[in-house]
C-alpha positions in Angstrom: 67.0 -63.5 41.8 66.5 -63.3 38.0 64.6 -60.0 38.3 67.3 -58.4 40.5 70.1 -59.6 38.1 68.1 -58.0 35.2 67.8 -54.8 37.1 71.5 -54.8 38.0 72.5 -55.5 34.3 70.2 -52.6 33.2 72.0 -50.3 35.6 75.4 -51.5 34.4 74.3 -50.9 30.7 73.0 -47.5 31.5 76.2 -46.5 33.3 78.2 -47.8 30.3 76.3 -45.7 27.9 76.7 -42.6 30.1 80.4 -43.2 30.3 80.6 -43.2 26.5 78.6 -39.9 26.4 80.9 -38.4 29.0 84.2 -39.5 27.4 83.0 -38.4 23.9 82.0 -35.0 25.1 85.0 -34.2 27.5 87.7 -36.8 27.3 88.7 -39.8 29.5 90.1 -37.9 32.5 87.5 -37.3 35.3 89.7 -34.6 36.8 89.1 -32.3 33.8 85.7 -33.8 32.8 83.1 -33.0 35.4 80.4 -35.0 33.5 82.6 -38.1 33.6 83.4 -37.6 37.3 79.7 -37.5 38.0 79.0 -40.7 36.0 81.9 -42.5 37.8 80.4 -41.5 41.2 77.1 -42.9 40.0 78.8 -46.1 38.9 80.5 -46.5 42.3 77.2 -46.0 44.1 75.6 -48.7 41.9 78.5 -51.1 42.7 79.6 -51.3 39.0 82.8 -53.4 39.0 86.0 -51.4 38.4 86.9 -53.7 35.4 83.6 -52.8 33.8 84.3 -49.1 34.3 87.8 -49.2 32.9 86.7 -51.2 29.8 83.9 -48.7 29.2 86.3 -45.8 29.3 88.8 -47.5 27.0 86.0 -48.5 24.6 84.6 -44.9 24.6 88.0 -43.5 23.8 88.0 -45.3 20.5 87.0 -43.3 17.4 85.2 -46.5 16.3 82.7 -46.4 19.2 79.5 -44.6 18.4 78.2 -41.8 20.7 74.9 -42.1 22.5 72.2 -39.4 22.3 69.4 -38.7 24.7 65.8 -38.3 23.5 62.4 -38.3 25.1 59.0 -39.7 23.9 55.6 -39.0 25.5 52.6 -41.3 25.6 49.1 -41.6 27.0 48.6 -44.7 29.1 45.6 -46.1 30.9 43.3 -44.5 33.5 44.4 -41.0 32.5 48.1 -41.6 33.1 50.9 -40.3 31.1 54.4 -41.8 30.4 57.7 -40.2 29.7 60.0 -42.6 27.8 63.7 -41.7 28.2 65.9 -43.0 25.4 69.7 -43.3 25.3 70.7 -44.7 22.0 73.5 -44.8 19.4 70.8 -45.3 16.6 67.9 -42.9 16.8 66.0 -44.5 13.9 66.1 -47.9 15.6 65.1 -46.4 18.9 62.2 -44.5 17.4 60.9 -47.6 15.6 61.2 -49.9 18.6 59.6 -47.5 21.1 56.6 -46.9 18.8 56.2 -50.6 18.1 56.3 -51.5 21.8 53.9 -48.7 22.7 51.4 -49.8 20.0 51.6 -53.5 21.2 50.8 -52.2 24.7 47.9 -50.1 23.5 49.6 -46.9 24.4 49.0 -43.8 22.4 52.0 -41.7 21.4 51.6 -38.1 22.3 52.7 -34.8 20.8 55.8 -33.2 22.3 54.9 -31.3 25.5 51.4 -32.7 25.8 52.3 -35.1 28.7 55.6 -33.5 29.8 53.9 -30.4 31.3 52.6 -32.7 34.1 56.2 -33.4 35.3 59.2 -31.6 36.7 62.8 -32.5 35.9 64.4 -33.5 39.2 67.5 -35.1 40.6 66.4 -38.4 42.3 68.0 -40.6 44.8 66.0 -43.9 45.2 66.6 -45.7 48.5 65.3 -49.1 49.5 63.2 -48.9 52.7 62.3 -45.9 54.9 64.6 -42.9 55.6 64.7 -40.4 58.4 63.4 -37.3 56.7 64.9 -34.9 59.4 68.3 -36.5 58.9 68.1 -36.0 55.1 67.0 -32.4 55.4 69.8 -31.7 58.0 72.4 -33.1 55.6 71.0 -31.1 52.7 71.0 -27.8 54.6 74.6 -28.5 55.8 75.6 -28.9 52.2 73.8 -25.6 51.3 71.2 -27.6 49.3 68.0 -25.8 50.1 65.7 -27.8 47.8 65.5 -31.3 49.1 62.3 -33.3 49.4 61.8 -36.8 50.9 59.0 -38.9 49.4 57.9 -42.2 50.9 56.6 -44.4 48.1 53.9 -47.0 48.2 56.2 -49.7 47.1 58.4 -49.4 50.2 61.1 -47.3 48.6 62.0 -43.6 49.4 62.8 -40.9 47.0 65.0 -38.0 47.9 64.4 -35.2 45.3 66.5 -32.1 44.6 67.5 -29.8 41.7 69.4 -31.6 39.0 72.5 -29.5 39.6 72.5 -30.4 43.3 72.2 -34.2 42.9 75.9 -35.2 42.9 76.7 -33.0 45.9 73.7 -34.2 47.9 74.3 -37.9 47.1 77.9 -37.6 48.3 76.9 -36.0 51.6 74.2 -38.5 52.2 76.6 -41.4 51.5 78.9 -40.0 54.1 76.0 -40.5 56.6 75.3 -44.0 55.4 72.3 -43.1 53.3 72.9 -44.8 50.0 70.6 -45.0 46.9 70.5 -45.1 43.2 70.7 -41.7 41.5 69.2 -40.5 38.3 67.6 -37.5 36.6 63.9 -38.2 36.4 60.7 -36.6 35.4 58.7 -36.5 38.6 54.9 -36.0 38.4 53.5 -32.8 39.8 50.4 -34.8 40.8 49.9 -38.5 40.7 46.8 -40.2 39.2 45.0 -43.0 41.0 44.0 -45.9 38.7 41.9 -49.1 38.9 43.6 -52.4 39.6 43.1 -53.4 36.0 44.6 -50.2 34.6 47.5 -50.5 37.1 48.4 -53.9 35.7 48.2 -52.7 32.1 50.5 -49.8 33.0 53.0 -52.0 34.7 53.0 -54.4 31.7 53.5 -51.5 29.3 56.3 -50.0 31.3 58.0 -53.4 31.6 57.8 -53.9 27.8 59.3 -50.4 27.2 62.1 -50.8 29.7 63.0 -54.2 28.2 64.1 -52.3 25.0 67.9 -51.9 24.7 67.6 -48.2 23.8 65.2 -47.2 26.7 67.0 -45.8 29.7 63.9 -45.4 31.9 60.2 -44.7 31.9 58.6 -42.2 34.2 54.8 -42.0 34.9 52.4 -40.1 37.0 50.5 -43.2 38.0 50.2 -43.5 41.8 51.8 -46.5 43.4 49.4 -48.5 45.6 50.5 -49.0 49.2 52.2 -52.3 49.7 51.5 -54.1 53.0 54.9 -55.3 54.1 53.5 -57.4 57.0 53.0 -61.0 56.2 
């Protein structure tokens, strides 16, 4: 319960930051601000309460509210894995210091720009709990003229639907009409995953958890392969 509440709060915080970015860049009206309209659709999909959304828009409209900026850090992990640390912060100096401190404590090595990133593609991602009918997803995608849609069954029991970033909002909406609902994000998806030992897997999980616990870290992407989880008890 505590873990699910933490995950939900992280999503709410992320959406709040994105609302601020959207309002600051294009105003508080989603009719004329396509970025805000996209974020509000994401908020709805994540079941963010309407009151939270309205408060976030009102707060973002104030000149006193600082804007958020996106930045990316790269790091070498364990067992030959890389990490992409996605930051969304209103204080870049604080974010830089906290990310580097957390990485050092987890025995990660910060990498030069581009030295890890080349192993990843920037993709639109819809993460769905459980299995999904791949044929149904592809049919919906083709019906929406989204030619680039990929369904990936994950070892942890979730399913990723991947597409081009510019097609994400459209595809998510069409899938929701068919009852296929998930959490959307832009993510760095590995071109190839790296298998690691059990010990390195635990170290990587602990490092990712430490980074994601930071206020300024939006998400962490890695090319570490997820082990298959046996769902039968």
